ROPA-771848 format. One line per field, with one value per residue: residue in one letter; x, y, z of N, C-alpha, C in turn. Coordinates in steps of 0.05 Angstrom, whole numbers. Layout:
BEGIN
code: c(A ...)
n.east: c(X ...)
n.north: c(Y ...)
n.up: c(Z ...)
ca.east: c(X ...)
ca.north: c(Y ...)
ca.up: c(Z ...)
c.east: c(X ...)
c.north: c(Y ...)
c.up: c(Z ...)
END
This chain:
BEGIN
code: c(M Y R I A A Y S T E S F R D L L V I V M E R T P K Y C I I G A G A A G L I C A R H A S K A A A D I T V Y E Q T T R I G G T W V Y T D S V G Q D Q N G L P I H T S M Y E G L R T N L P R Q T M E F P D W P I V S D K S Y V K Q E E V L Q W L E D Y A T K F N L L K L I R F E H Q V I R V S P T Y N K K R K W E V I V K D L K D D R Y D T H L F D Y V M V C N G H Y S H P K I P K Y P G K D I F K G L Q L H S H D Y R K A D Q F K G Q D L L L V G A G Y S A S D I A I A T V K V A K S V T V S Y H N P K K V E F D I E G S I T V K P D I S K L T S T G V E F V D G S Q K D F S V I I Y C T G Y N Y T F P F L S V D C G I R L E E N H V Q P L Y K H V I N I N H P T M A L I G I P F S C I P T Q V V D L Q A Q L C M G Y F T G E K Q I P V K D E M L Q D M A D D V A L R R R R G L P R K W M H K M Q G D F H S K Y Y D D L A R T A G I Q P I R P V V M A L F D E S M R R R T K D V L R Y R E D N F E V I N D E E F R F L)
n.east: c(19 10 39 16 -39 -62 -68 -112 -146 -139 -95 -55 -52 -32 17 41 47 81 131 136 150 197 230 279 277 297 313 329 354 349 360 407 473 496 452 430 470 467 418 420 461 435 392 409 406 354 312 267 260 260 268 273 260 261 256 237 261 313 385 406 456 469 432 410 384 357 336 339 340 280 241 186 156 169 215 288 327 362 405 472 490 521 513 542 577 630 657 704 739 767 725 736 751 708 671 625 645 623 594 605 619 604 639 674 708 749 734 673 607 559 503 513 533 490 453 481 471 415 410 434 397 353 372 383 335 314 280 230 234 235 206 185 184 179 192 236 222 231 279 285 308 271 255 239 237 249 283 280 278 243 208 188 153 136 90 95 66 11 7 14 27 64 84 137 167 230 287 338 374 399 434 437 440 467 518 529 495 481 503 567 585 630 640 654 683 642 611 559 550 565 547 542 520 517 528 528 566 531 487 498 490 495 540 531 498 533 557 596 607 646 679 688 713 714 757 790 775 742 694 702 749 722 684 709 736 691 664 702 701 660 655 671 717 751 772 806 802 842 870 912 963 989 954 925 941 921 928 902 911 929 888 862 858 896 887 905 874 815 805 767 702 679 635 635 669 729 776 839 883 935 932 915 863 802 746 684 626 602 603 624 617 656 661 652 614 568 559 495 440 381 337 350 339 357 365 387 442 482 529 551 607 640 638 653 630 605 596 628 643 696 682 631 591 543 564 539 490 491 458 451 477 519 525 581 608 664 710 749 764 751 690 648 670 681 630 610 646 633 581 581 611 575 530 552 557 502 473 493 533 582 611 597 643 653 626 665 712 701 699 750 778 760 778 835 842 826 868 915 905 906 956 981 971 919 858 796 752 769 770 745 771 803 859 926 960 918 871 882 895 848 812 832 829 775 762 791 769 716 724 723 736 787 797 819 888 899 860 871 921 907 870 907 942 907 894 944 952 910 923 966 949 897 864 862 862 821 823 852 860 847 865 851 891 901 894 934 957 950 943 960 916)
n.north: c(-24 42 98 151 145 156 207 264 294 351 354 329 364 408 388 377 431 451 418 437 487 481 466 491 547 565 616 624 661 667 622 604 579 586 589 540 504 521 504 450 435 454 423 375 382 380 418 467 492 548 569 629 647 697 692 647 601 555 571 622 668 637 627 636 688 720 770 835 890 890 836 790 806 855 866 879 846 790 758 756 731 718 702 639 634 604 571 606 581 516 460 422 451 478 446 420 384 334 327 322 359 331 321 321 360 411 465 486 495 547 522 473 477 502 457 419 444 441 387 372 399 367 316 320 333 386 421 422 456 505 568 594 657 693 751 777 827 854 846 843 846 818 837 814 763 716 730 730 731 775 770 798 780 782 750 743 723 723 774 786 799 771 759 728 690 673 632 635 671 664 698 696 725 734 771 791 825 880 932 964 1027 1070 1139 1187 1250 1283 1243 1248 1274 1242 1216 1163 1093 1073 1019 972 914 875 879 859 813 788 783 799 844 886 893 924 964 1013 998 1005 976 977 957 898 848 783 786 831 807 761 788 823 776 759 801 820 795 815 870 938 959 943 966 964 992 995 997 969 945 898 859 828 800 825 804 788 762 813 845 878 939 967 1011 1062 1082 1120 1190 1230 1233 1252 1283 1248 1209 1187 1214 1193 1179 1185 1227 1216 1209 1180 1162 1134 1089 1057 1044 997 980 942 935 911 899 918 902 890 897 907 891 888 912 969 957 910 915 915 946 983 1008 1035 988 954 906 904 896 835 768 728 740 726 717 754 801 835 810 744 706 712 700 723 698 681 728 741 752 739 688 615 608 570 534 564 580 532 518 561 554 505 524 561 528 497 533 552 503 493 459 478 533 597 654 707 773 813 785 766 817 834 797 807 860 849 825 865 903 880 876 927 944 919 953 950 975 1001 977 931 895 846 816 762 757 736 706 709 679 623 620 640 598 553 576 580 525 506 534 514 464 421 387 411 448 408 401 395 423 477 481 473 518 560 551 556 611 633 616 640 693 694 676 692 685 628 599 568 522 490 424 384 335 304 273 253 274 310 320 339 330 352 339)
n.up: c(0 -17 16 8 0 47 54 49 -6 -2 29 3 -42 -16 3 -47 -65 -29 -44 -96 -85 -61 -100 -140 -182 -248 -293 -359 -405 -470 -527 -553 -564 -513 -479 -486 -468 -413 -401 -405 -366 -321 -319 -299 -247 -194 -218 -234 -297 -342 -410 -441 -506 -557 -612 -663 -663 -641 -631 -637 -656 -696 -731 -799 -837 -893 -881 -857 -805 -777 -746 -755 -709 -701 -674 -668 -714 -694 -708 -740 -784 -849 -917 -939 -894 -858 -801 -761 -728 -719 -719 -680 -637 -620 -603 -552 -494 -490 -537 -601 -664 -722 -779 -843 -852 -817 -815 -809 -840 -831 -827 -812 -760 -737 -741 -710 -658 -658 -654 -609 -573 -582 -569 -510 -492 -490 -515 -493 -453 -469 -486 -538 -578 -538 -502 -458 -416 -368 -316 -246 -179 -121 -57 -13 39 14 -29 -87 -161 -199 -260 -318 -376 -445 -482 -548 -590 -571 -550 -496 -430 -378 -306 -274 -219 -199 -175 -194 -245 -311 -357 -423 -473 -517 -556 -606 -635 -629 -658 -657 -678 -701 -692 -738 -760 -806 -819 -827 -875 -916 -976 -1000 -987 -918 -873 -821 -811 -785 -814 -867 -916 -968 -1024 -1071 -1074 -1076 -1125 -1175 -1139 -1106 -1051 -983 -926 -857 -809 -783 -767 -764 -794 -832 -862 -884 -912 -946 -975 -1001 -1031 -1060 -1109 -1138 -1133 -1153 -1134 -1071 -1008 -949 -884 -827 -759 -739 -774 -769 -752 -791 -855 -911 -963 -1018 -1070 -1087 -1099 -1062 -1031 -980 -924 -871 -810 -809 -820 -830 -858 -925 -973 -1013 -1003 -966 -920 -900 -841 -860 -896 -948 -997 -1017 -1058 -1047 -1052 -1019 -950 -905 -837 -801 -746 -697 -635 -583 -514 -488 -446 -440 -412 -356 -295 -261 -206 -209 -206 -243 -285 -345 -373 -421 -450 -413 -369 -304 -233 -241 -219 -237 -291 -297 -253 -223 -178 -141 -134 -131 -150 -200 -269 -318 -378 -420 -432 -441 -495 -557 -552 -539 -554 -542 -509 -463 -446 -430 -387 -353 -343 -314 -268 -248 -235 -194 -156 -150 -136 -90 -81 -80 -41 -50 -53 -7 -13 -10 -26 -78 -105 -96 -125 -177 -183 -181 -229 -264 -254 -271 -327 -339 -325 -366 -408 -433 -457 -427 -456 -466 -424 -421 -458 -482 -495 -517 -463 -430 -442 -436 -382 -360 -373 -343 -293 -284 -287 -243 -201 -205 -198 -235 -297 -337 -402 -453 -468 -522 -549 -537 -561 -617 -623 -618 -659 -704 -699 -712 -763 -790 -786 -819 -872 -892 -933 -944 -899 -878 -908 -885 -850 -794 -748 -688 -645 -595 -523 -523 -573 -642 -714 -780 -836)
ca.east: c(0 24 32 1 -67 -72 -73 -134 -140 -130 -69 -40 -47 -16 43 50 53 110 151 143 162 226 245 292 267 314 304 350 346 363 365 430 492 501 427 427 486 460 392 432 472 414 371 422 396 326 307 247 280 246 284 257 272 244 252 218 279 338 410 419 473 477 411 415 363 358 321 355 322 259 230 159 144 179 241 310 338 385 430 492 500 518 513 568 596 641 671 730 755 763 703 749 754 683 650 619 662 606 576 622 610 612 642 701 723 755 722 646 590 540 482 524 533 460 442 492 457 387 409 437 372 337 383 381 309 315 257 205 240 240 183 193 169 174 213 241 219 247 285 290 307 253 269 228 254 258 304 276 280 217 215 166 157 116 83 96 42 -17 13 4 50 62 103 141 186 254 309 365 375 426 432 448 424 487 537 536 473 480 527 585 591 647 633 673 671 633 593 528 549 575 524 535 509 533 517 543 568 509 463 509 480 502 560 521 485 553 566 602 609 671 672 707 710 724 760 807 766 731 675 720 761 702 665 731 737 669 658 725 699 641 654 691 741 751 791 802 819 844 886 936 971 1003 935 920 951 896 940 885 918 936 863 849 877 894 892 905 849 797 807 740 686 671 610 640 686 741 805 852 903 959 928 909 834 791 717 673 601 592 621 610 635 661 673 645 587 566 541 469 422 359 317 358 332 380 367 402 469 500 531 563 625 658 634 661 609 615 617 628 662 707 673 606 573 538 574 516 468 505 442 449 501 518 542 587 618 688 713 774 769 736 666 632 685 677 604 607 659 620 554 589 619 550 513 567 547 472 466 502 556 606 604 608 658 636 625 692 734 697 704 779 785 755 799 863 842 827 893 933 900 913 985 989 962 891 839 773 735 781 770 735 786 819 878 951 959 894 848 889 897 821 799 846 818 748 760 800 751 693 731 718 756 798 796 839 909 897 841 885 941 891 860 930 951 890 896 969 952 890 937 986 937 863 845 864 869 799 827 866 843 862 854 856 904 898 890 954 967 936 958 947 910)
ca.north: c(1 71 116 173 139 164 235 276 309 378 351 321 388 424 377 386 459 450 404 455 516 475 462 517 556 578 630 624 683 662 596 602 557 588 580 511 490 527 490 421 433 460 399 354 386 377 445 477 508 560 585 648 656 714 688 625 575 553 574 648 679 616 623 653 698 742 793 855 911 881 810 793 816 884 865 875 819 785 746 774 712 722 677 623 634 582 576 617 560 487 449 408 470 489 424 415 364 309 330 330 366 309 333 310 385 422 489 478 516 553 507 448 483 503 430 409 455 430 355 375 405 344 289 324 338 414 434 426 475 531 583 611 682 703 768 783 856 864 831 857 829 826 845 799 741 693 739 716 750 781 769 802 769 787 731 761 716 731 802 787 805 755 762 703 692 652 633 641 678 660 716 683 734 738 793 798 835 908 941 987 1043 1092 1167 1202 1276 1282 1218 1256 1289 1220 1212 1138 1076 1064 1001 953 884 862 878 847 784 775 801 809 869 905 890 947 989 1022 989 1010 960 988 939 878 824 762 795 845 792 748 805 827 756 753 822 827 780 828 898 950 963 938 978 956 1011 987 1009 953 930 871 844 806 808 824 801 770 763 840 859 893 964 972 1039 1064 1094 1142 1216 1240 1225 1271 1276 1229 1185 1188 1219 1175 1194 1189 1249 1206 1208 1164 1159 1105 1089 1042 1039 976 980 915 947 898 900 926 889 904 881 925 882 887 936 984 945 887 922 913 971 979 1027 1030 956 937 896 903 879 804 751 709 750 714 717 783 802 847 791 723 684 720 698 734 679 687 757 743 751 732 663 595 615 546 520 585 578 506 519 580 542 489 538 574 508 488 553 553 480 493 441 498 557 619 672 730 796 826 768 770 843 837 778 825 885 843 819 891 918 865 888 956 942 912 974 944 996 991 965 902 882 820 805 739 754 724 685 713 659 598 625 642 572 541 587 572 496 502 541 499 434 409 379 433 447 392 415 397 442 502 481 478 548 577 546 565 639 637 611 658 719 694 672 699 674 601 584 549 500 468 400 373 308 303 244 247 297 328 325 337 331 361 319)
ca.up: c(-1 -15 40 -2 2 74 51 37 -30 4 42 -22 -57 3 0 -77 -67 -15 -58 -118 -74 -55 -123 -149 -208 -264 -316 -378 -425 -495 -531 -570 -552 -484 -465 -488 -450 -388 -395 -401 -338 -300 -321 -285 -219 -190 -219 -256 -316 -366 -425 -457 -531 -572 -636 -668 -663 -627 -650 -630 -674 -719 -752 -818 -851 -909 -871 -837 -793 -757 -752 -756 -685 -698 -656 -683 -724 -675 -722 -756 -803 -877 -934 -942 -872 -847 -776 -763 -708 -725 -704 -655 -612 -617 -594 -526 -487 -494 -561 -626 -689 -740 -805 -852 -849 -794 -810 -821 -852 -811 -825 -795 -728 -728 -742 -689 -635 -656 -650 -582 -557 -581 -553 -483 -486 -479 -530 -477 -430 -485 -494 -561 -582 -510 -499 -430 -416 -346 -293 -223 -156 -100 -30 9 52 -7 -47 -115 -184 -214 -290 -336 -400 -462 -503 -570 -609 -558 -539 -468 -408 -349 -287 -257 -197 -204 -157 -208 -274 -331 -380 -447 -493 -541 -556 -632 -647 -623 -671 -648 -704 -698 -699 -751 -769 -833 -825 -835 -902 -937 -996 -1004 -970 -894 -856 -804 -819 -778 -836 -888 -920 -995 -1037 -1100 -1074 -1078 -1151 -1186 -1123 -1091 -1023 -959 -902 -833 -788 -792 -753 -779 -812 -847 -879 -898 -933 -967 -994 -1017 -1047 -1082 -1135 -1152 -1129 -1172 -1116 -1042 -993 -920 -866 -801 -744 -734 -800 -765 -743 -812 -879 -936 -993 -1031 -1100 -1096 -1109 -1044 -1020 -950 -915 -845 -798 -824 -806 -831 -884 -940 -984 -1033 -993 -938 -916 -879 -826 -873 -915 -973 -998 -1036 -1063 -1043 -1058 -995 -928 -885 -810 -787 -720 -671 -623 -556 -497 -481 -428 -435 -391 -329 -281 -246 -183 -214 -197 -266 -300 -366 -377 -445 -455 -391 -353 -280 -224 -248 -209 -258 -313 -304 -235 -212 -150 -124 -133 -140 -159 -228 -278 -348 -392 -449 -436 -449 -523 -563 -537 -552 -539 -535 -487 -442 -435 -417 -363 -339 -335 -295 -248 -237 -224 -171 -133 -150 -123 -61 -80 -73 -28 -66 -40 2 -33 -14 -38 -104 -111 -97 -151 -203 -183 -189 -257 -278 -248 -286 -354 -340 -324 -394 -426 -444 -452 -410 -473 -470 -397 -423 -480 -472 -515 -509 -443 -413 -447 -427 -354 -354 -374 -324 -270 -284 -283 -216 -185 -205 -190 -260 -320 -353 -430 -463 -483 -555 -558 -537 -584 -643 -622 -620 -686 -723 -698 -721 -792 -802 -788 -843 -895 -889 -957 -947 -873 -875 -923 -866 -835 -770 -734 -657 -638 -564 -508 -525 -596 -667 -736 -804 -855)
c.east: c(17 19 12 -26 -78 -76 -99 -128 -129 -100 -51 -32 -28 14 57 62 82 133 159 156 193 241 255 286 288 304 328 342 361 367 387 446 495 477 423 445 481 437 401 446 453 397 386 414 367 316 282 259 258 266 267 272 254 238 236 234 302 365 420 433 475 454 411 386 370 350 343 332 306 248 200 142 154 203 263 319 364 409 448 503 499 521 541 585 602 658 697 748 748 742 715 751 728 661 647 636 649 588 592 606 621 613 671 718 727 736 695 628 571 519 491 523 505 447 454 478 426 388 418 415 353 346 380 355 302 291 239 211 236 210 191 173 161 198 212 241 234 254 293 290 282 266 253 243 267 279 305 281 253 224 191 172 131 112 76 71 17 -12 -1 30 44 85 106 160 207 273 334 360 402 419 446 436 443 499 543 514 468 504 542 592 606 634 657 663 664 614 566 527 555 546 519 522 526 517 537 544 543 487 473 502 494 520 547 508 506 570 570 606 640 669 692 696 727 728 777 799 755 714 688 735 742 688 684 733 717 660 680 721 674 643 674 718 733 776 785 821 818 868 913 942 983 979 928 931 928 909 924 886 919 910 851 870 875 902 892 876 839 802 781 729 679 643 611 655 702 768 816 872 931 956 917 875 823 760 705 640 584 611 606 632 634 674 664 617 590 551 517 450 398 340 324 353 359 387 382 433 489 502 552 583 645 659 649 640 619 590 613 650 671 691 643 587 568 545 553 492 475 487 437 475 496 537 552 599 645 691 744 784 754 711 650 644 681 650 597 621 644 594 558 595 592 534 525 557 520 462 471 524 580 598 617 622 641 639 652 713 727 705 736 790 780 776 827 863 845 855 914 931 908 942 996 979 935 872 813 754 744 784 761 751 806 844 904 944 933 873 859 886 864 805 809 835 791 746 770 781 725 700 721 739 763 794 820 863 908 882 854 904 927 879 887 943 934 887 922 967 931 907 953 974 908 850 843 867 844 804 845 847 859 847 868 866 898 894 908 962 945 956 945 939 918)
c.north: c(26 86 139 170 147 194 243 290 336 375 342 344 406 412 380 414 463 441 423 479 507 470 488 523 572 591 633 642 677 632 590 580 562 581 553 497 496 509 459 418 437 435 376 357 380 406 448 498 518 575 605 652 671 713 660 598 578 564 601 660 661 611 645 664 720 768 811 872 896 854 815 803 845 886 866 849 814 777 761 754 720 699 666 625 606 591 589 601 536 476 433 427 480 470 425 388 338 308 340 340 344 319 320 339 400 453 486 499 524 535 483 457 488 473 414 418 443 403 356 381 382 319 296 334 367 430 440 448 503 545 605 635 695 723 775 814 868 841 843 839 836 825 833 779 722 698 726 739 751 783 779 796 774 760 742 753 725 760 804 787 790 761 734 706 668 656 644 651 673 675 704 697 742 764 801 809 865 921 962 999 1068 1119 1186 1228 1270 1255 1225 1267 1267 1216 1180 1121 1072 1044 985 923 868 858 867 820 773 796 812 837 895 905 918 973 992 1019 994 992 971 966 914 851 802 769 815 828 775 762 814 804 752 774 830 815 794 858 912 953 955 947 971 977 998 998 992 936 905 851 818 817 802 820 780 774 793 858 878 913 965 1004 1040 1074 1118 1167 1229 1229 1252 1268 1254 1203 1191 1197 1204 1191 1201 1214 1238 1205 1190 1162 1135 1110 1076 1041 1019 976 953 918 931 904 907 909 903 886 899 916 880 914 947 969 917 890 917 938 967 1008 1022 1001 940 926 890 907 847 788 730 715 736 716 748 787 814 827 764 699 692 714 711 716 687 715 756 737 742 707 641 596 591 532 539 581 552 504 540 569 522 503 548 551 498 508 551 528 477 471 456 519 579 640 694 751 811 812 767 792 845 818 793 848 876 837 844 903 904 875 914 959 936 932 972 968 985 972 935 888 854 805 786 737 744 702 688 692 634 598 627 614 555 549 578 541 491 510 528 466 415 402 405 427 427 406 417 418 468 504 484 507 566 576 558 598 648 638 630 686 721 690 672 688 645 586 564 525 477 448 385 348 308 274 235 273 319 340 325 337 342 339 329)
c.up: c(1 6 32 1 28 74 42 11 -24 13 20 -38 -39 -1 -27 -76 -55 -30 -84 -110 -69 -80 -137 -179 -222 -287 -331 -399 -450 -500 -556 -553 -522 -469 -465 -470 -419 -381 -388 -373 -318 -299 -306 -255 -218 -190 -237 -272 -340 -382 -443 -483 -548 -600 -640 -663 -645 -647 -645 -657 -697 -736 -772 -828 -869 -902 -852 -824 -772 -766 -752 -733 -682 -680 -675 -689 -706 -692 -739 -777 -831 -891 -938 -917 -864 -821 -782 -742 -722 -705 -679 -633 -604 -605 -564 -517 -493 -523 -584 -646 -708 -771 -814 -855 -822 -791 -828 -826 -828 -806 -808 -765 -722 -723 -714 -660 -633 -648 -620 -562 -558 -564 -522 -473 -473 -491 -511 -454 -446 -491 -513 -565 -555 -505 -470 -428 -391 -325 -270 -199 -137 -74 -7 21 34 -26 -73 -136 -198 -245 -306 -364 -416 -481 -530 -592 -596 -549 -511 -450 -386 -332 -275 -239 -204 -182 -168 -237 -287 -354 -403 -471 -519 -544 -582 -646 -644 -636 -657 -674 -694 -705 -715 -757 -797 -841 -831 -862 -924 -952 -1001 -982 -943 -880 -841 -816 -810 -801 -865 -892 -944 -1006 -1060 -1097 -1077 -1104 -1160 -1170 -1114 -1061 -1004 -937 -882 -811 -801 -780 -775 -801 -837 -870 -894 -915 -952 -987 -1011 -1037 -1067 -1111 -1151 -1153 -1148 -1158 -1088 -1027 -965 -904 -840 -785 -741 -761 -794 -755 -762 -836 -900 -962 -1007 -1060 -1110 -1104 -1084 -1030 -991 -941 -882 -835 -812 -805 -807 -859 -897 -953 -1004 -1024 -966 -942 -895 -866 -838 -891 -940 -972 -1020 -1036 -1060 -1047 -1032 -973 -910 -861 -798 -762 -696 -660 -592 -537 -492 -466 -420 -417 -363 -317 -267 -217 -187 -205 -221 -282 -324 -368 -399 -453 -438 -374 -322 -257 -228 -233 -231 -285 -319 -280 -227 -183 -129 -120 -145 -147 -189 -242 -307 -364 -420 -456 -447 -482 -532 -552 -549 -538 -529 -508 -462 -432 -422 -388 -344 -330 -310 -269 -234 -224 -197 -150 -128 -132 -98 -59 -75 -63 -43 -46 -27 -15 -36 -29 -69 -120 -117 -122 -177 -207 -191 -218 -274 -280 -266 -318 -358 -338 -355 -415 -440 -437 -436 -431 -476 -441 -399 -447 -468 -488 -502 -486 -426 -417 -435 -392 -344 -352 -351 -296 -265 -277 -253 -196 -181 -194 -212 -276 -337 -383 -437 -476 -511 -563 -561 -557 -612 -646 -632 -651 -707 -722 -717 -754 -806 -805 -814 -871 -892 -909 -956 -922 -867 -889 -904 -857 -815 -762 -708 -655 -609 -551 -512 -551 -624 -691 -762 -823 -884)
END
């Protein structure tokens, strides 16, 4: 005989309410790679998980659409994917530790990554946790004894607002959707077309144009390679000539920084001038958290998000995590480590440090970066030895398996080869031999 049979209906309902109240509730904002890995790790705990995704599908930035501007719900298009995009890192560095990207190539297509994420969500039964076309409007802490998070969500299909309470919030809204556009003198008088790479989709629309690309990152090099086949001319302007070699069969002109825009073109800091019909700013993105109330205690100063412990835990309210803030790193590996670190604290498996200790840890990291001459906007950049030290620090703090040395070696080699041969580095193919070694195929 089951003991539950002794309870009245009312008593059973009361018991059920108590059990449900004791089950921690997790709010995960965004169903891209970061949101999915957080949902996976949270699902290993006895937790009630809700993932809010304002679009119609998972994948975040890996979803391609021809559309720019606004989506069907009047919200800004999130993705910055362009036609023909292939990963700028070998798939062997991008895989989750227990979920490989299966391909005969190391540099895979955008649609392969998207399929990998969709298969991941299906395999680990995450789709049932996701509320599609639900926009998070505001997140704010409550100040009652239970210290919960109040989350206001808009159901975009039904045009309805709902308020929910959660114990933990994991912010996974992505950081490649809010364009950073420099302000040059004369920007308002230039008569040609100006756009950010966020709104670039296909090369064909620039056929016969005199095109200027501003920046030397991945977007600039990819767009240069694609548009040089159809444009009348392609020029790249960037600050550091050693960052990447744009020697694409001698067909691309390289210029230094912009001094000012004219009505027909640009004057560069070396005094030279050139006319252009189109300027594409490949100048990166700003962090943005429009749904976080001031009470959340997060502030942004020149793209420095603070105060964060280990670049992830909200020090003022350590039941909130901002996942995926670091850049110039291995993003999927970072979010996996961060999610495991957070779950260790959230489940009580590990004791989170006191506030003063976390603040000191952040201050030490900032001080080291400033001693090395890094500007405030690079406080989350994992360049040089910062990225390997950060991964090791996360793993050591969380008491989990660190990233395999072969992954680090592959990352460093791919970065080196991309700098030297931006046109052909994606032709490289690698095979991982063991945890330490890889070889070229």
